[in-house]
C-alpha positions in Angstrom: 0.0 0.0 0.0 2.9 2.4 0.8 4.3 1.8 -2.6 1.1 2.8 -4.3 0.9 6.0 -2.2 4.5 6.8 -3.2 3.8 6.3 -6.9 0.7 8.5 -6.6 2.7 11.2 -4.9 5.4 11.0 -7.5 2.8 11.2 -10.2 1.4 14.4 -8.7 4.9 15.8 -8.4 5.6 15.1 -12.1 2.3 16.8 -13.1 3.0 19.8 -10.9 6.5 20.1 -12.3 5.0 19.9 -15.8 2.7 22.8 -14.9 5.5 25.0 -13.5 8.2 24.4 -16.1 7.7 25.3 -19.7 10.7 23.1 -20.8 9.1 19.9 -19.5 6.0 18.3 -21.1 4.0 15.4 -19.6 0.8 15.7 -21.5 -1.6 13.6 -19.5 -2.1 11.5 -16.3 -1.0 8.3 -18.0 2.3 9.8 -19.0 2.8 11.3 -15.6 2.2 7.9 -14.0 4.6 6.2 -16.4 7.3 8.8 -15.7 6.9 8.3 -12.0 7.3 4.6 -12.3 10.2 4.8 -14.7 12.0 7.4 -12.5 11.4 5.1 -9.5 12.9 2.1 -11.2 15.9 4.2 -12.5 16.5 5.6 -9.1 16.3 2.1 -7.6 18.7 0.4 -10.0 20.8 2.8 -12.1 21.3 5.7 -9.7 23.2 3.7 -7.0 25.6 2.4 -9.6 26.2 5.9 -11.0 26.8 7.2 -7.5 29.3 4.5 -6.8 31.1 5.1 -10.1 31.3 8.8 -9.7 32.1 8.8 -6.0 35.4 10.7 -6.3 33.8 13.5 -8.4 30.9 13.7 -5.9 33.3 14.0 -3.0 35.4 16.7 -4.7 32.2 18.7 -5.5 30.9 18.2 -2.0 27.9 16.3 -3.3 26.8 18.8 -6.0 27.5 16.2 -8.7 24.4 14.3 -7.4 22.3 17.0 -9.0 23.9 16.1 -12.3 23.1 12.5 -11.7 19.5 13.4 -11.0 19.2 15.5 -14.2 20.7 12.5 -16.1 18.0 10.2 -14.6 15.3 12.7 -15.8 16.9 12.9 -19.3 17.0 9.1 -19.5 13.4 8.8 -18.4 12.5 11.3 -21.2 14.2 9.0 -23.7 12.3 5.9 -22.3 8.8 7.3 -21.8 6.9 8.2 -25.0 5.3 11.6 -24.8 7.5 12.9 -22.0 9.9 15.6 -23.2 12.6 17.6 -21.5 14.2 20.5 -23.4 17.8 20.0 -22.2 20.0 19.6 -19.1 18.9 22.7 -17.3 15.2 21.9 -17.6 16.0 18.4 -16.3 17.8 19.8 -13.4 14.9 22.2 -12.6 12.5 19.3 -13.0 14.4 17.2 -10.5 14.5 20.1 -8.0 10.8 20.9 -8.4 9.9 17.3 -8.1 11.9 16.9 -4.9 10.3 20.0 -3.4 6.7 18.8 -4.3 7.4 15.3 -3.1 8.8 16.6 0.2 5.7 18.8 0.7 3.3 16.0 -0.1 5.1 13.6 2.2 5.0 16.1 5.0 1.3 16.5 4.5 0.9 12.7 4.3 2.9 12.2 7.5 5.8 10.5 5.9 7.1 7.4 7.7 4.9 6.3 10.6 5.6 3.7 13.1 2.9 1.1 13.3 2.2 -0.3 16.7 
């Protein structure tokens, strides 16, 4: 159940980022849902490998290179998901920042992680 809530929150974040950024286009709910799922899978499987491979650069840049990795994940998702377009690296970077902010706000409203007793 938690996974479905996370996917739904990510879908909302994708659609809000689409509304706020003119360089990003996710035309409908189906595309937004597919982008959320693909980004979730990329972040689960590809991102850890990229972080490990770029660890020296990440340390030298004090973690700022992680923003580049996030933008790369968004650009990769744009290549995978039909109908989802991003007009370049800077729009992908802005998309990842907006998506992070919206997801954080939605998780704060939802209550985030709760301990079940």
